[in-house]
N, C-alpha and C positions, 0 to 999 in steps of 0.2 A: 937121203936127205941130200938137196941139192948145194953145190957149193957156189953157185955162180953170185956177182954182185948184186944184182937183185934183189935175190931171193932174200939176201942177207941185209939190204936195205929195207924192204918191205916189212921185215921181222922187227925193227927198231922202230917202226913207224905206227906201231898197232893201238898207240892212244888218240889218234888224230891230230897231234899238233901241227902238223902240215896243212891242215885244211881251214883252221880256226880262220874267221873274219876278224880283222884288224879291231880294236875298240874305237869306236866314234868319239872324237874329241873337239869338245865344245870350245871356240873361239870367241869372246867377248871383245867388243871395241874398249879396251882399256881406258884409252884418254877421256872419251865420253863418260865412263864411269865414273873416273876418279873426279872427273868437274862435277856431277851431279852427288857423290858422297860430300865434296866438299861445300855443296850448297846444302844438304840437308844436315851436316854435322854429325853423321851415323853412319854405319854399316848399311849397307843395301840388306834388303831380305831378299829371299831365293826369289819371289814374283819380280820385286823391282829389277834384279840382275838379269833376270829373261828377256828382259826387255831389251839389252845390249849384245843379244847374241847374233853372230855375222856370221856363223859357219856352223 
């Protein structure tokens, strides 16, 4: 059995947590969404909300 730091480090990474990609976050133009919600007088549907995605 090896007793060096690299070997011990690799043993703890067997589930792949270090290589997972970060979750993509969707960002919305909140100001424009808020104005549109006030005009409509109701919450937005998912399709309507997708029009305000900026990133």
